[in-house]
C-alpha positions, 0 to 999 in steps of 0.5 A, a space after each residue: 198772194 203775199 200779204 201787205 206789210 205796209 198800207 197807207 189808207 188815205 193818210 193826211 198830215 198837217 203842220 199848223 193846220 196846213 195840210 202837207 200830205 193829202 189823202 195818200 194811199 199805197 201798199 207794199 207786200 213782203 219783200 217789196 221795195 218802194 220809192 217816194 220820188 219828188 222834189 223838195 217840199 212835196 211831202 215825201 219825208 213827212 210820209 216816212 215820219 208818219 209811218 214811223 210814228 213821229 207825226 200824227 195823222 189828221 185823217 186816214 190810217 197807217 197799217 203794219 201787218 194789217 194792224 192799225 198803228 196810226 189814225 186820227 187821235 191814235 199813234 202807236 209810239 215809234 219804238 213799238 212799230 218794228 221799223 228800221 230807219 236809215 237817215 241822210 246823216 247815218 246817225 252813227 255813234 262816233 265813240 262806238 266801233 262798227 261792231 258796237 254801232 251795229 250791236 247797239 239795238 241788240 242789248 236784249 240778246 245774249 252775248 253769243 247770239 249778238 256776236 253771231 248776228 252782228 258778224 252775219 250782217 257785217 259780212 252781208 254788207 261787205 264790212 266783215 273786216 271793219 269790226 274795230 274801226 270807228 265811223 271817222 275811219 270809214 268812207 261815206 259808202 262804208 258809213 252808209 253800210 254800217 247804218 244799214 247793217 244796224 237797222 237790218 240787225 234788228 230784223 224789222 218788218 219794215 225798213 224806211 230810208 230817207 235820202 240815204 245816198 244824197 251825201 255820196 258822189 254820183 258813181 258811189 251812190 249808183 253802185 251802192 243803191 244796187 248793192 242795197 237792193 241786193 241786200 234787201 232782197 237777200 233778207 226779204 226786207 220790205 222797204 220804203 225809200 225817199 229820194 229826189 233822184 229818178 235813176 236811183 228810184 228806178 234802179 232800186 224800186 219795185 214800186 215808185 210813187 211820184 209826189 207833188 204838193 203833198 199828193 200822190 200823182 201815181 203809184 206803180 212800177 218804174 216801167 209803167 210810170 215811165 211809159 204810161 204816166 198818169 197825167 201831164 205832171 208825171 210825164 213832165 217830171 219823169 225822164 226827158 221829152 216833150 208833149 207834142 201837140 196834135 189833132 185827131 184825124 180819121 181812123 183815130 190817128 194823130 196828126 203831129 209835126 212828126 207826121 201821123 202817129 198811131 191808129 185808133 188810139 184809145 181815148 183820142 177823142 172826136 176827129 178834129 180835137 186837140 191832144 198832146 202826145 208824149 215824145 221821148 228822145 228815144 222815139 225820134 230816130 236820126 234818118 238821113 233818108 227821111 223826108 221829115 227834116 228838123 233844125 238842130 237847136 242845141 246839142 248835149 254830148 253824153 259820151 256814147 250819145 248826143 241829145 239833140 234839141 230839134 225844131 220841126 217844120 211847123 215850129 214844134 220842138 222834140 228831143 232826139 238821142 243820136 249815137 255820138 259818131 253822127 256829128 251835127 252842128 247847131 243850125 244844121 237840118 237833119 232827117 228824122 222819123 218817129 218810132 213811137 212804141 208807146 202812145 201816151 196821149 192827153 186831152 188838150 195841148 200842153 207846153 213842151 218841156 225840153 
């Protein structure tokens, strides 16, 4: 089993005596890519700054290669951490060529070694023909690649990236995020990336951490976070869906507005107790022959599919993703049935979040 490159052990960071990161733990092994996902102000960037050595800890420890680099009262300087950094604004030197930007941190290498290293990195990131161009002559995506190449040229133990694609348009950021993943995997670089974009996090990461108000809500694979959210906040934050109220019935089944779901569901509680079940749009199937009917409240066209907001007979609401050739109008009643493959259950009733 490969060793952890990065370990955060219950780290806490404060600004003016106010905790902004509260007892956060995570671990990344060599070659793994992690993403911190959350809205603005949740503490994501502060965690990166603490890892880089720019913010002291009030509690916990930062370990790199099993060595303590930060703890309360002790912070190893950033330049001694072998960490590569790529930030939102790229921070390229406008007066230097692409080659010289990438070579900037390699001044301790001899000239021939430096040329080989820079040429190798520029080829990998798809910029092999841009050596003599300047940042202002490049597109946003090319500038991002130069910033990435500059960090990779140093062959860091860890690469941290703060909202690296936020300045790019949607199509470019999706393409570039996959290219960056391929590059990191090619070099076996361990990386931790901050983003507020769920699609980006899921496409890039081996492990995702959902943050809220300075606390880690869940750290796991994208598949687990989507299908097995740890709490109602994660269920609400990730993806689309509703928390449908239900009652536990005999045999552990859950009675809902969609009918009875599951059977002997673990953690469902005693018969008659109230629960909430996460229902994603893909869990609700359009079926003209179904006896279960729902009223169309809203429709959002998405090209190949239409996202319908539906009201069930008992007044509860669900979402359904339906092929766009099935055309239905607001106010129309359509047949549906449930196809819940992953039962995600929470005690008590929670408000829906369509």
